ROSE-4610 file (N, C-alpha, C; in Angstrom, 1 decimal, always signed):
// ROSE-4610
residu = [M/M/M/I/I/I/S/S/S/T/T/T/V/V/V/A/A/A/V/V/V/L/L/L/S/S/S/D/D/D/I/I/I/H/H/H/G/G/G/V/V/V/L/L/L/P/P/P/A/A/A/L/L/L/D/D/D/R/R/R/V/V/V/L/L/L/A/A/A/E/E/E/P/P/P/A/A/A/V/V/V/A/A/A/A/A/A/A/A/A/D/D/D/L/L/L/I/I/I/V/V/V/V/V/V/T/T/T/G/G/G/D/D/D/H/H/H/T/T/T/W/W/W/G/G/G/P/P/P/Q/Q/Q/P/P/P/A/A/A/E/E/E/V/V/V/L/L/L/D/D/D/R/R/R/L/L/L/V/V/V/A/A/A/L/L/L/G/G/G/E/E/E/R/R/R/A/A/A/V/V/V/L/L/L/V/V/V/R/R/R/G/G/G/N/N/N/A/A/A/D/D/D/R/R/R/E/E/E/L/L/L/L/L/L/R/R/R/M/M/M/S/S/S/R/R/R/G/G/G/E/E/E/D/D/D/I/I/I/G/G/G/L/L/L/G/G/G/D/D/D/D/D/D/P/P/P/L/L/L/S/S/S/V/V/V/W/W/W/G/G/G/A/A/A/A/A/A/Q/Q/Q/L/L/L/R/R/R/E/E/E/D/D/D/H/H/H/Q/Q/Q/R/R/R/L/L/L/L/L/L/D/D/D/A/A/A/M/M/M/P/P/P/E/E/E/Q/Q/Q/V/V/V/T/T/T/I/I/I/E/E/E/V/V/V/G/G/G/G/G/G/F/F/F/G/G/G/P/P/P/V/V/V/R/R/R/F/F/F/C/C/C/H/H/H/A/A/A/T/T/T/P/P/P/R/R/R/D/D/D/D/D/D/Q/Q/Q/E/E/E/V/V/V/V/V/V/L/L/L/V/V/V/D/D/D/S/S/S/R/R/R/L/L/L/E/E/E/R/R/R/W/W/W/A/A/A/E/E/E/V/V/V/F/F/F/A/A/A/G/G/G/L/L/L/P/P/P/E/E/E/E/E/E/V/V/V/A/A/A/T/T/T/V/V/V/V/V/V/C/C/C/G/G/G/H/H/H/T/T/T/H/H/H/M/M/M/P/P/P/F/F/F/L/L/L/R/R/R/L/L/L/V/V/V/D/D/D/G/G/G/R/R/R/L/L/L/V/V/V/V/V/V/N/N/N/P/P/P/G/G/G/S/S/S/V/V/V/G/G/G/L/L/L/P/P/P/Y/Y/Y/G/G/G/R/R/R/R/R/R/G/G/G/S/S/S/H/H/H/W/W/W/A/A/A/I/I/I/L/L/L/S/S/S/A/A/A/G/G/G/I/I/I/V/V/V/S/S/S/M/M/M/G/G/G/R/R/R/T/T/T/L/L/L/I/I/I/D/D/D/P/P/P/G/G/G/V/V/V/L/L/L/A/A/A/R/R/R/E/E/E/V/V/V/V/V/V/G/G/G/A/A/A/S/S/S/A/A/A/L/L/L/P/P/P/G/G/G/V/V/V/A/A/A/D/D/D/W/W/W/V/V/V/R/R/R/Q/Q/Q/N/N/N/L/L/L/V/V/V/D/D/D/P/P/P/A/A/A/G/G/G/D/D/D/V/V/V/E/E/E/A/A/A/I/I/I/A/A/A/T/T/T/F/F/F/G/G/G/P/P/P/R/R/R/D/D/D/G/G/G/R/R/R]
num = [1/1/1/2/2/2/3/3/3/4/4/4/5/5/5/6/6/6/7/7/7/8/8/8/9/9/9/10/10/10/11/11/11/12/12/12/13/13/13/14/14/14/15/15/15/16/16/16/17/17/17/18/18/18/19/19/19/20/20/20/21/21/21/22/22/22/23/23/23/24/24/24/25/25/25/26/26/26/27/27/27/28/28/28/29/29/29/30/30/30/31/31/31/32/32/32/33/33/33/34/34/34/35/35/35/36/36/36/37/37/37/38/38/38/39/39/39/40/40/40/41/41/41/42/42/42/43/43/43/44/44/44/45/45/45/46/46/46/47/47/47/48/48/48/49/49/49/50/50/50/51/51/51/52/52/52/53/53/53/54/54/54/55/55/55/56/56/56/57/57/57/58/58/58/59/59/59/60/60/60/61/61/61/62/62/62/63/63/63/64/64/64/65/65/65/66/66/66/67/67/67/68/68/68/69/69/69/70/70/70/71/71/71/72/72/72/73/73/73/74/74/74/75/75/75/76/76/76/77/77/77/78/78/78/79/79/79/80/80/80/81/81/81/82/82/82/83/83/83/84/84/84/85/85/85/86/86/86/87/87/87/88/88/88/89/89/89/90/90/90/91/91/91/92/92/92/93/93/93/94/94/94/95/95/95/96/96/96/97/97/97/98/98/98/99/99/99/100/100/100/101/101/101/102/102/102/103/103/103/104/104/104/105/105/105/106/106/106/107/107/107/108/108/108/109/109/109/110/110/110/111/111/111/112/112/112/113/113/113/114/114/114/115/115/115/116/116/116/117/117/117/118/118/118/119/119/119/120/120/120/121/121/121/122/122/122/123/123/123/124/124/124/125/125/125/126/126/126/127/127/127/128/128/128/129/129/129/130/130/130/131/131/131/132/132/132/133/133/133/134/134/134/135/135/135/136/136/136/137/137/137/138/138/138/139/139/139/140/140/140/141/141/141/142/142/142/143/143/143/144/144/144/145/145/145/146/146/146/147/147/147/148/148/148/149/149/149/150/150/150/151/151/151/152/152/152/153/153/153/154/154/154/155/155/155/156/156/156/157/157/157/158/158/158/159/159/159/160/160/160/161/161/161/162/162/162/163/163/163/164/164/164/165/165/165/166/166/166/167/167/167/168/168/168/169/169/169/170/170/170/171/171/171/172/172/172/173/173/173/174/174/174/175/175/175/176/176/176/177/177/177/178/178/178/179/179/179/180/180/180/181/181/181/182/182/182/183/183/183/184/184/184/185/185/185/186/186/186/187/187/187/188/188/188/189/189/189/190/190/190/191/191/191/192/192/192/193/193/193/194/194/194/195/195/195/196/196/196/197/197/197/198/198/198/199/199/199/200/200/200/201/201/201/202/202/202/203/203/203/204/204/204/205/205/205/206/206/206/207/207/207/208/208/208/209/209/209/210/210/210/211/211/211/212/212/212/213/213/213/214/214/214/215/215/215/216/216/216/217/217/217/218/218/218/219/219/219/220/220/220/221/221/221/222/222/222/223/223/223/224/224/224/225/225/225/226/226/226/227/227/227/228/228/228/229/229/229/230/230/230/231/231/231/232/232/232/233/233/233/234/234/234/235/235/235/236/236/236/237/237/237/238/238/238/239/239/239/240/240/240/241/241/241/242/242/242/243/243/243/244/244/244/245/245/245/246/246/246/247/247/247/248/248/248/249/249/249/250/250/250/251/251/251]
x = [+10.2/+8.9/+8.8/+8.3/+8.2/+6.8/+6.8/+5.6/+4.8/+5.4/+4.7/+5.4/+4.6/+5.1/+4.4/+5.1/+4.5/+4.7/+3.6/+3.6/+3.4/+4.4/+4.3/+4.4/+3.8/+3.9/+3.8/+4.3/+4.1/+4.4/+5.7/+6.2/+6.3/+6.8/+6.9/+7.7/+8.8/+9.7/+9.2/+8.3/+7.8/+8.4/+9.6/+10.3/+9.6/+9.0/+8.4/+7.3/+6.5/+5.5/+6.0/+7.1/+7.8/+8.3/+8.9/+9.4/+8.3/+7.2/+6.1/+5.6/+5.5/+5.0/+5.9/+7.2/+8.2/+8.2/+7.8/+7.7/+6.4/+5.5/+4.3/+4.7/+4.1/+4.5/+4.3/+3.2/+3.0/+4.0/+4.4/+5.4/+6.8/+7.1/+8.4/+8.6/+7.5/+7.6/+7.5/+7.3/+7.2/+8.5/+8.5/+9.7/+10.4/+9.5/+10.0/+9.1/+9.7/+9.0/+9.2/+8.1/+8.1/+7.6/+8.3/+7.9/+7.7/+6.4/+6.1/+6.1/+7.2/+7.5/+7.0/+7.6/+7.4/+7.9/+9.2/+9.8/+10.2/+10.4/+10.8/+9.7/+10.0/+9.0/+8.3/+9.1/+8.5/+9.6/+9.3/+10.2/+11.5/+11.6/+12.8/+13.2/+13.4/+13.7/+14.9/+16.0/+17.3/+17.2/+16.6/+16.5/+15.6/+14.6/+13.8/+14.5/+15.2/+16.0/+17.1/+17.7/+18.7/+18.1/+16.9/+16.3/+15.9/+15.4/+15.0/+16.3/+17.4/+18.6/+19.1/+18.9/+19.4/+18.6/+17.5/+16.7/+17.4/+18.4/+19.2/+18.3/+18.7/+18.0/+16.6/+16.2/+14.9/+13.8/+14.3/+13.4/+13.6/+12.6/+12.7/+12.0/+12.8/+12.3/+12.0/+10.8/+10.3/+10.3/+10.8/+10.8/+9.5/+9.0/+7.8/+8.1/+7.0/+7.2/+7.9/+7.6/+8.2/+9.7/+10.1/+11.5/+12.2/+11.6/+12.1/+12.3/+11.3/+11.4/+12.4/+12.5/+13.5/+14.9/+15.1/+16.4/+16.8/+15.9/+16.3/+16.6/+15.8/+16.1/+17.4/+17.7/+19.0/+20.2/+20.0/+21.1/+21.0/+20.1/+20.1/+19.1/+18.3/+17.3/+16.1/+15.6/+14.4/+13.2/+12.4/+11.3/+9.9/+10.0/+8.8/+8.3/+9.2/+8.8/+9.6/+10.2/+11.1/+10.4/+9.0/+8.3/+7.7/+8.0/+7.6/+8.7/+8.6/+9.7/+10.1/+9.1/+9.4/+10.3/+9.9/+10.7/+12.1/+12.2/+13.6/+14.4/+13.9/+14.6/+14.9/+13.9/+14.1/+15.1/+15.2/+16.2/+17.6/+17.7/+19.0/+19.5/+18.6/+18.9/+19.5/+19.4/+19.8/+21.4/+22.0/+23.5/+23.7/+25.0/+25.4/+24.9/+25.0/+24.6/+23.1/+22.3/+20.9/+20.6/+21.3/+21.2/+21.4/+22.5/+22.8/+21.7/+21.2/+20.2/+18.9/+18.5/+17.3/+17.5/+18.7/+19.0/+18.8/+19.2/+19.2/+17.8/+17.0/+15.7/+14.8/+14.2/+13.2/+11.9/+11.3/+9.9/+8.8/+9.1/+8.2/+9.0/+8.4/+9.0/+7.9/+8.3/+7.3/+8.0/+7.2/+7.7/+6.7/+7.2/+6.4/+6.0/+4.7/+4.3/+3.4/+3.6/+2.8/+1.3/+0.5/-0.9/-1.4/-0.5/-0.8/-0.2/+0.9/+1.7/+2.5/+2.8/+3.5/+2.7/+3.3/+2.6/+3.4/+2.7/+3.4/+3.2/+4.4/+4.4/+4.9/+4.1/+4.4/+4.0/+4.3/+3.9/+2.5/+2.2/+0.9/+0.2/+0.7/+0.2/+1.4/+1.2/+2.3/+2.9/+2.2/+2.7/+3.2/+2.9/+3.2/+3.3/+4.3/+4.5/+3.7/+2.8/+2.0/+0.6/+0.2/-1.2/-2.1/-3.4/-4.3/-5.3/-5.5/-6.6/-7.1/-8.4/-9.1/-9.9/-10.4/-11.3/-12.5/-13.0/-14.2/-13.9/-12.6/-12.3/-13.1/-13.6/-14.4/-13.5/-14.1/-13.4/-12.6/-13.1/-12.4/-11.1/-11.1/-9.9/-8.9/-9.3/-8.4/-7.8/-8.7/-8.2/-7.1/-7.2/-6.2/-4.8/-4.9/-3.6/-3.0/-3.8/-3.3/-2.9/-3.1/-2.7/-1.3/-1.0/+0.4/+0.8/+0.0/+0.4/+0.2/+1.2/+1.1/-0.1/-0.8/-2.0/-1.8/-0.6/-0.4/-0.2/+0.0/+0.0/-1.4/-1.9/-3.3/-3.4/-2.3/-2.4/-1.5/-2.0/-1.2/-1.3/-0.2/-0.1/+0.5/-0.3/+0.1/-0.1/+0.3/+0.1/-0.3/+0.4/+0.3/-0.9/-2.1/-3.2/-3.5/-2.7/-2.7/-4.0/-4.8/-6.0/-6.1/-6.2/-6.2/-7.5/-7.3/-8.4/-8.0/-9.0/-8.8/-10.0/-9.8/-10.9/-10.5/-11.5/-11.3/-11.5/-10.7/-10.8/-10.8/-12.0/-12.0/-11.2/-11.4/-10.7/-9.3/-8.8/-7.4/-7.6/-6.8/-6.9/-6.0/-6.5/-5.7/-5.7/-4.5/-4.3/-3.6/-4.2/-3.5/-3.4/-2.2/-2.1/-2.4/-2.5/-2.6/-1.2/-1.2/+0.0/+0.5/+1.8/+2.4/+2.5/+3.0/+3.3/+2.2/+1.5/+0.5/-0.9/-1.5/-2.8/-3.9/-4.7/-6.0/-7.1/-8.2/-9.4/-9.6/-8.5/-8.6/-7.2/-7.1/-5.8/-5.1/-3.9/-3.1/-2.2/-1.2/-0.3/-0.9/-1.0/-1.7/-0.6/-0.9/+0.0/-0.8/-0.2/-0.9/+0.1/-0.5/+0.2/-0.4/+0.5/+0.1/+0.6/-0.2/+0.2/-0.8/-0.4/-1.2/-2.5/-2.4/-3.5/-4.5/-4.1/-5.0/-4.3/-5.1/-4.6/-5.2/-4.3/-4.8/-4.4/-5.3/-5.1/-4.8/-3.7/-3.3/-3.3/-3.4/-3.4/-2.7/-1.7/-1.0/-1.5/-2.2/-2.7/-1.6/-1.4/-0.4/-1.1/-0.9/-1.5/-0.9/-1.8/-1.4/-0.5/-0.8/+0.1/+1.5/+1.6/+2.9/+3.7/+3.0/+3.7/+4.1/+3.3/+3.7/+4.9/+5.0/+6.1/+7.4/+7.3/+8.4/+9.0/+8.1/+8.6/+9.2/+8.5/+8.9/+10.3/+10.5/+11.7/+12.9/+12.6/+13.7/+14.0/+13.1/+13.3/+13.8/+14.7/+15.2/+14.5/+13.4/+12.6/+12.1/+12.3/+11.8/+10.3/+9.7/+8.3/+7.7/+8.5/+8.0/+6.7/+6.6/+5.4/+4.1/+4.2/+3.0/+2.7/+3.8/+3.6/+3.0/+3.5/+3.0/+1.5/+1.2/-0.2/-1.2/-0.7/-1.6/-1.7/-0.6/-0.5/-0.7/-0.3/-0.3/-1.4/-1.6/-2.6/-4.0/-4.2/-5.5/-5.5/-5.3/-5.2/-6.5/-6.4/-7.5/-8.4/-9.7/-10.7/-10.7/-11.3/-11.4/-12.3/-13.4/-14.3/-13.5/-12.8/-12.0/-10.9/-10.2/-9.1/-9.6/-10.8/-11.3/-11.8/-12.4/-12.8/-11.6/-10.5/-9.3/-8.6/-8.6/-7.9/-8.8/-10.1/-11.1/-10.7/-10.5/-10.2/-9.0/-8.0/-6.8/-7.1/-8.3/-8.7/-9.5/-9.7/-10.4/-11.9/-12.4/-13.9/-14.4]
y = [+56.3/+55.8/+54.3/+53.6/+52.2/+51.8/+50.8/+50.4/+49.4/+48.5/+47.4/+47.2/+47.3/+47.0/+45.9/+44.9/+43.9/+44.3/+44.2/+44.6/+43.4/+43.2/+42.2/+42.8/+42.2/+42.8/+41.7/+42.0/+41.2/+39.7/+39.5/+38.1/+37.4/+38.1/+37.6/+36.3/+36.3/+35.2/+33.9/+33.9/+32.6/+32.4/+31.8/+31.8/+31.0/+29.8/+29.1/+29.8/+30.6/+31.4/+32.5/+33.2/+34.2/+33.6/+32.4/+31.8/+31.5/+31.0/+30.7/+32.0/+33.1/+34.3/+34.9/+34.8/+35.3/+34.5/+33.3/+32.4/+32.7/+33.4/+33.7/+34.5/+34.1/+34.7/+36.2/+36.7/+38.2/+38.9/+38.3/+38.9/+38.8/+37.7/+37.5/+38.4/+38.8/+39.7/+41.2/+41.5/+42.9/+43.6/+44.9/+45.7/+45.9/+46.0/+46.3/+45.6/+45.1/+44.5/+45.4/+45.9/+46.7/+45.8/+45.7/+44.9/+45.9/+46.0/+47.1/+46.6/+46.0/+45.9/+44.6/+44.5/+43.3/+42.0/+42.1/+41.0/+39.9/+40.4/+39.6/+39.3/+39.0/+38.5/+37.3/+36.2/+34.9/+33.8/+32.6/+31.5/+31.5/+32.3/+32.3/+33.8/+34.6/+36.0/+36.3/+35.6/+35.9/+35.3/+34.2/+33.6/+34.5/+35.1/+36.0/+37.2/+37.8/+39.0/+38.7/+37.5/+37.1/+37.0/+36.4/+36.2/+37.5/+38.4/+39.8/+40.5/+40.4/+41.1/+40.6/+39.3/+38.6/+39.1/+39.8/+40.3/+41.6/+42.1/+43.2/+44.5/+45.2/+46.5/+46.3/+45.0/+44.8/+44.9/+45.0/+45.1/+46.4/+47.0/+48.1/+47.6/+47.7/+47.2/+48.3/+48.3/+49.3/+48.6/+49.3/+48.8/+48.9/+47.8/+47.8/+47.9/+48.0/+48.1/+46.9/+45.7/+44.5/+44.5/+44.9/+45.0/+46.0/+47.2/+48.2/+47.7/+47.0/+46.5/+45.4/+44.5/+43.5/+44.0/+45.0/+45.7/+46.3/+47.0/+47.6/+46.5/+45.5/+44.4/+43.7/+43.6/+42.9/+43.7/+44.9/+45.8/+45.9/+45.1/+45.1/+46.1/+46.7/+47.7/+46.9/+47.4/+46.8/+47.7/+47.1/+47.8/+47.2/+46.4/+45.8/+44.5/+43.9/+42.6/+41.5/+41.7/+40.6/+39.4/+39.4/+38.3/+37.5/+38.0/+37.4/+36.5/+35.2/+34.3/+34.5/+34.7/+34.9/+36.1/+37.2/+38.5/+38.3/+37.7/+37.5/+36.6/+35.5/+34.6/+35.3/+36.0/+36.6/+37.7/+38.4/+39.5/+38.9/+37.7/+37.1/+36.5/+36.4/+35.8/+36.9/+38.1/+39.2/+39.4/+39.2/+39.4/+40.9/+41.2/+42.7/+43.2/+42.4/+42.9/+43.1/+42.2/+42.5/+43.8/+44.0/+45.3/+46.5/+46.4/+47.5/+47.7/+46.6/+46.6/+47.3/+46.9/+47.4/+48.9/+49.2/+50.6/+51.5/+51.1/+51.9/+51.8/+50.9/+50.7/+51.9/+52.5/+53.6/+53.1/+54.0/+53.7/+53.9/+54.6/+54.8/+55.3/+55.1/+55.6/+56.0/+57.0/+57.4/+57.1/+56.4/+55.9/+56.3/+56.8/+57.1/+55.7/+55.5/+54.2/+54.6/+54.0/+54.3/+54.1/+55.1/+55.1/+55.5/+55.7/+56.1/+57.4/+57.8/+58.9/+58.5/+59.5/+59.2/+58.3/+57.2/+56.3/+56.2/+56.4/+56.3/+54.9/+54.3/+52.9/+53.0/+52.5/+52.5/+51.2/+51.1/+49.8/+49.9/+50.9/+51.0/+52.2/+53.4/+54.7/+55.6/+56.6/+57.5/+58.2/+58.3/+59.0/+58.1/+56.8/+56.0/+54.5/+53.8/+52.4/+51.4/+51.8/+50.8/+51.2/+52.4/+52.7/+51.9/+51.8/+50.9/+51.7/+51.3/+51.7/+50.4/+50.3/+49.1/+49.5/+48.5/+48.7/+49.6/+49.4/+50.2/+51.3/+51.8/+53.0/+54.2/+55.0/+56.2/+57.2/+58.0/+59.0/+60.0/+60.3/+61.2/+60.6/+59.3/+58.6/+58.7/+58.4/+58.5/+59.9/+60.9/+62.3/+62.5/+62.0/+62.1/+61.5/+60.3/+59.6/+60.1/+60.7/+61.3/+62.8/+63.3/+64.8/+65.0/+66.0/+66.3/+65.5/+64.6/+63.8/+64.7/+64.9/+65.8/+65.4/+66.4/+66.2/+65.4/+65.5/+64.8/+63.3/+62.8/+61.4/+60.9/+60.3/+59.9/+58.4/+57.7/+56.3/+56.0/+55.3/+54.9/+53.4/+52.8/+51.3/+51.0/+50.3/+50.0/+48.5/+48.1/+46.7/+46.7/+45.9/+45.9/+45.1/+45.2/+44.5/+43.1/+42.7/+41.4/+41.0/+42.0/+41.7/+42.5/+41.9/+42.6/+43.5/+44.7/+45.5/+46.6/+47.1/+48.1/+49.0/+50.3/+51.3/+52.7/+53.5/+54.9/+55.7/+56.7/+57.6/+59.0/+59.6/+61.0/+61.2/+60.2/+60.3/+59.7/+59.4/+58.8/+57.2/+56.5/+55.1/+54.5/+53.6/+52.9/+51.4/+50.9/+49.4/+48.8/+47.7/+46.9/+45.5/+45.0/+43.7/+42.5/+42.7/+41.6/+41.0/+39.9/+39.3/+38.1/+38.1/+36.9/+35.7/+36.1/+35.0/+34.7/+35.7/+35.6/+36.2/+35.6/+36.1/+36.0/+37.1/+37.0/+37.0/+36.3/+36.4/+35.1/+34.7/+33.5/+33.0/+31.7/+31.1/+31.6/+31.4/+31.8/+33.0/+33.1/+34.3/+35.4/+36.6/+37.6/+38.7/+39.3/+40.2/+41.0/+42.0/+42.9/+43.3/+43.7/+44.2/+45.6/+46.6/+47.9/+48.0/+48.2/+48.4/+49.1/+50.1/+50.8/+51.4/+51.8/+52.4/+51.4/+50.1/+49.0/+48.3/+48.0/+47.2/+45.8/+44.8/+43.4/+42.7/+42.2/+41.6/+40.1/+39.6/+38.2/+37.4/+36.0/+35.1/+33.8/+33.4/+32.1/+31.1/+30.1/+29.1/+28.0/+27.8/+26.8/+25.8/+24.5/+23.5/+23.8/+24.0/+24.3/+23.3/+22.0/+20.9/+20.9/+21.2/+21.3/+22.4/+23.6/+24.8/+24.6/+24.0/+23.7/+22.8/+21.7/+20.8/+21.5/+22.4/+23.0/+24.0/+24.8/+25.7/+25.0/+24.0/+23.3/+22.6/+22.1/+21.4/+22.4/+23.7/+24.6/+25.6/+25.7/+26.7/+26.2/+27.0/+26.6/+27.2/+27.9/+28.6/+27.5/+27.7/+26.8/+26.8/+25.6/+25.5/+25.8/+25.7/+26.2/+25.4/+24.2/+23.4/+24.0/+24.4/+25.1/+26.4/+27.2/+28.5/+28.3/+27.3/+27.1/+26.7/+25.8/+25.4/+26.6/+27.5/+28.6/+29.7/+29.9/+31.0/+30.7/+29.5/+29.2/+28.2/+27.2/+26.2/+26.7/+27.5/+28.0/+29.5/+30.3/+31.7/+32.4/+33.6/+34.3/+34.7/+34.7/+35.2/+36.7/+37.3/+38.7/+39.3/+38.7/+39.2/+39.3/+38.2/+38.2/+39.3/+39.4/+40.4/+41.8/+42.1/+43.5/+43.8/+42.8/+43.1/+43.4/+42.7/+42.9/+44.2/+44.6/+45.8/+47.0/+46.8/+48.0/+49.0/+48.6/+49.7/+50.5/+50.0/+50.7/+51.6/+51.5/+52.3/+53.5/+53.5/+54.7/+54.5/+53.4/+53.2/+52.8]
z = [-9.0/-8.5/-8.6/-7.6/-7.6/-8.2/-9.1/-9.7/-8.9/-8.3/-7.5/-6.2/-5.1/-3.7/-3.1/-2.6/-1.7/-0.3/+0.5/+1.9/+2.8/+3.7/+4.7/+6.1/+7.1/+8.4/+9.5/+10.6/+11.8/+11.6/+11.2/+11.0/+12.3/+13.3/+14.7/+14.8/+14.1/+14.2/+13.7/+12.8/+12.2/+10.8/+10.8/+9.5/+8.4/+8.7/+7.6/+7.0/+7.7/+7.1/+6.2/+6.7/+5.9/+4.6/+4.6/+3.4/+2.4/+2.9/+2.0/+1.3/+2.1/+1.5/+0.5/+0.8/-0.1/-1.5/-1.4/-2.6/-3.4/-2.9/-3.7/-4.9/-6.1/-7.3/-7.3/-6.8/-6.7/-5.9/-4.8/-3.9/-4.5/-5.1/-5.8/-6.9/-7.6/-8.8/-8.4/-7.2/-6.8/-7.0/-7.3/-7.4/-6.0/-5.0/-3.7/-2.6/-1.6/-0.5/+0.8/+1.3/+2.5/+3.7/+4.7/+5.9/+7.1/+7.5/+8.4/+9.9/+10.3/+11.7/+12.4/+13.6/+14.4/+13.7/+13.3/+12.7/+13.7/+15.0/+16.1/+17.0/+18.3/+19.3/+18.7/+18.7/+18.2/+18.3/+17.8/+18.0/+17.2/+16.2/+15.3/+15.0/+16.0/+15.7/+14.9/+15.3/+14.6/+13.1/+12.9/+11.6/+10.7/+11.2/+10.4/+10.0/+11.0/+10.6/+9.6/+9.7/+8.7/+7.3/+7.3/+6.0/+5.4/+6.2/+5.6/+5.2/+5.9/+5.5/+4.1/+4.0/+2.7/+1.5/+1.7/+0.5/+0.0/+0.7/+0.3/+0.0/-1.1/-1.4/-1.9/-2.1/-2.6/-1.5/-0.2/+0.9/+1.7/+2.2/+3.1/+4.4/+5.5/+6.8/+7.7/+8.3/+9.3/+10.6/+11.7/+13.0/+13.7/+14.4/+15.1/+16.6/+17.4/+18.8/+19.5/+19.0/+19.5/+19.2/+18.0/+17.7/+18.6/+18.8/+19.7/+21.1/+21.6/+23.0/+23.1/+22.2/+22.3/+22.2/+21.3/+21.2/+22.5/+23.2/+24.5/+25.5/+25.5/+26.5/+26.2/+24.9/+24.6/+25.1/+25.4/+25.9/+27.4/+28.1/+29.5/+30.1/+29.3/+29.9/+30.5/+31.6/+32.2/+31.7/+30.8/+30.3/+30.7/+31.8/+32.4/+31.8/+30.9/+30.3/+30.8/+32.0/+32.5/+32.9/+33.1/+33.5/+32.2/+31.0/+29.8/+29.2/+29.4/+28.9/+27.5/+26.6/+25.2/+24.9/+25.6/+25.4/+26.0/+27.1/+27.7/+26.8/+26.3/+25.4/+24.1/+23.5/+22.3/+22.3/+23.3/+23.5/+23.5/+24.1/+24.2/+22.8/+21.9/+20.6/+19.6/+20.0/+19.1/+19.2/+18.0/+18.0/+17.8/+17.8/+17.7/+16.3/+15.2/+13.9/+13.9/+14.6/+14.7/+15.5/+16.5/+17.3/+16.4/+15.6/+14.7/+13.7/+13.1/+12.1/+12.7/+13.9/+14.5/+14.9/+15.3/+15.7/+14.5/+13.3/+12.1/+11.4/+11.8/+11.1/+11.4/+10.3/+10.5/+11.1/+11.8/+12.4/+11.3/+10.3/+9.2/+8.0/+6.8/+5.6/+4.6/+3.7/+2.7/+1.3/+0.5/-0.8/-1.9/-3.0/-4.1/-4.8/-4.9/-5.6/-6.7/-7.9/-9.1/-8.8/-9.2/-9.0/-7.6/-6.7/-5.3/-4.9/-5.5/-5.0/-3.8/-2.9/-1.7/-0.7/-0.3/+0.6/+1.9/+3.0/+4.3/+4.8/+5.1/+5.7/+7.1/+8.0/+9.4/+10.1/+11.4/+12.0/+12.6/+13.5/+14.1/+13.5/+13.8/+13.2/+12.8/+12.1/+11.7/+12.9/+14.0/+15.2/+16.3/+16.3/+17.4/+17.0/+17.5/+17.0/+17.7/+18.7/+19.4/+19.7/+19.2/+19.4/+18.4/+18.8/+18.1/+17.3/+16.0/+15.2/+14.5/+14.3/+13.8/+12.6/+11.9/+10.8/+11.1/+12.3/+12.7/+13.6/+13.7/+14.5/+14.0/+14.9/+14.5/+13.8/+13.0/+12.2/+13.1/+14.2/+15.1/+15.6/+15.8/+16.2/+15.1/+13.9/+12.7/+12.5/+12.8/+12.6/+13.6/+14.8/+15.8/+15.4/+14.9/+14.6/+13.3/+12.5/+11.2/+11.3/+12.5/+12.7/+12.3/+11.5/+11.1/+9.9/+9.4/+8.2/+7.0/+6.1/+5.0/+4.1/+3.6/+2.9/+1.6/+1.0/-0.2/+0.0/+1.3/+1.6/+1.7/+0.6/+0.5/+0.8/+1.1/+1.4/+2.6/+3.6/+4.7/+4.9/+5.0/+5.2/+6.6/+7.4/+8.7/+9.0/+10.3/+10.7/+12.1/+13.0/+14.4/+15.0/+14.4/+15.0/+14.4/+13.4/+12.9/+12.1/+11.8/+11.1/+9.8/+8.6/+7.4/+7.2/+6.7/+6.3/+5.3/+4.6/+3.6/+3.8/+4.1/+4.2/+3.9/+3.6/+3.4/+4.7/+4.9/+6.1/+5.6/+5.4/+4.9/+3.7/+2.8/+1.5/+1.4/+2.6/+2.6/+2.7/+1.9/+1.9/+3.0/+3.8/+4.8/+4.5/+4.5/+4.2/+5.4/+5.9/+6.8/+6.2/+5.9/+5.2/+6.1/+7.4/+8.3/+8.7/+9.3/+9.8/+9.0/+8.8/+8.2/+9.2/+10.5/+11.4/+12.4/+12.9/+13.9/+13.5/+12.5/+12.0/+13.0/+13.1/+13.9/+12.9/+13.2/+12.4/+11.5/+10.8/+10.0/+9.8/+9.4/+9.3/+8.0/+7.9/+6.8/+7.0/+6.2/+6.3/+5.3/+5.8/+5.0/+4.6/+3.4/+2.8/+1.8/+1.2/+0.2/-0.9/-2.0/-3.2/-3.5/-3.7/-4.2/-5.6/-6.6/-8.0/-8.8/-9.5/-10.5/-9.8/-8.5/-7.8/-7.3/-7.4/-6.9/-5.7/-4.7/-3.6/-3.7/-3.7/-3.7/-2.4/-1.7/-0.4/-0.7/-0.2/-0.4/+0.9/+0.7/+1.8/+1.4/+2.1/+1.9/+2.9/+2.4/+3.3/+3.6/+4.9/+5.4/+6.3/+6.1/+7.0/+8.4/+9.4/+10.7/+11.3/+11.0/+11.6/+11.0/+9.7/+9.1/+9.6/+9.7/+10.2/+11.6/+12.4/+13.8/+13.9/+13.1/+13.1/+12.7/+11.7/+11.2/+12.2/+12.8/+13.8/+15.1/+15.6/+16.7/+16.4/+15.3/+14.9/+14.7/+14.5/+14.2/+15.3/+16.3/+17.3/+18.6/+19.3/+20.6/+21.7/+21.4/+22.4/+23.4/+24.7/+25.7/+25.7/+25.7/+25.7/+24.3/+23.2/+21.9/+21.5/+21.8/+21.4/+22.0/+23.2/+23.8/+23.2/+22.9/+22.3/+20.9/+20.1/+18.8/+18.8/+19.8/+19.9/+20.2/+21.1/+21.5/+20.4/+19.6/+18.7/+17.3/+16.9/+15.4/+15.1/+15.9/+15.6/+15.8/+16.8/+17.2/+17.4/+16.3/+16.4/+16.9/+17.4/+17.9/+16.7/+17.0/+15.9/+15.9/+14.9/+14.7/+15.8/+16.2/+17.2/+18.6/+18.9/+20.1/+20.1/+18.9/+18.8/+18.9/+18.2/+18.3/+19.7/+20.4/+21.8/+22.7/+22.4/+23.2/+22.9/+21.6/+21.2/+21.5/+21.5/+21.6/+22.6/+23.9/+24.9/+24.5/+23.8/+23.4/+22.2/+21.6/+20.6/+21.1/+22.4/+23.1/+23.1/+22.7/+22.7/+24.1]
C-alpha cells in the first residue's frame, strides 16, 4: 500500500511548469507520482515524456485522449485533426520509444492508498478518456460515468478539464487536481496530494512572463510565441471553461 501519492495532470508539453511542480517539497517527498494523462499536445511533448520517463518506477503514467490521438497521428492515421497545426507538429515529434511508451501506457489504474483504500486514477472518467464531468455535474451524470465501477473504489481521481475541484458524489470522493501546463480558472500549475485519507490541493505560482520566455526559448513549435500568449499568458477563466465544456456534460 502506498502512503502518499502526488497527482499531476494535463501537462500538455509545458516542461518548465512540470519541472517546477516536481521540485515542490510535497511532490518530491511523495512515495509515488501519478500523472493522469495529456502529457503531450503542447510545445515540448517529447521533452515532457522524457522527463516523466526519467522518474522511473516512482511515477505511474496514465494515457489521456491527447496522447492517444497524437500516437495515432504519429503512425499516419487520419483522425480528423489534420487542420490543427499543433497536433500535426506534435505527432511528428514522437520518436519510436515515445510511441512504444504511449502504446503500453494504461488508460486507468487502481492503486491502494493509505487512508483511501483502492483509488481509481483515470484521465477523464473511468469509462472514457474524453467525456466531460465538472464540479457542478448533476448526480445522474455522475451515476452514468461511474456505472460498473466497483463499490469498494470510494475515490476517483481524474483530470481532462484543467480545473481543480474536490467533491462528494453519493459518498464517493472525486478529485481533479487541475492542470500543470494549461490551467483554466486561475494562474499557476495545479496538483494534489493524497495522504492519510486527506486530499491537499496544491498550486505552484509561476510568473507568466518568465514561463513564456522559457517555453518560447526551448520549443521548435512554429508560431510558439502566439501559442504561448494565447494559452499560458492569458488562460481561460473557470466561467468561460465551464460554459464551453457544459454542452459536453449533457446539460
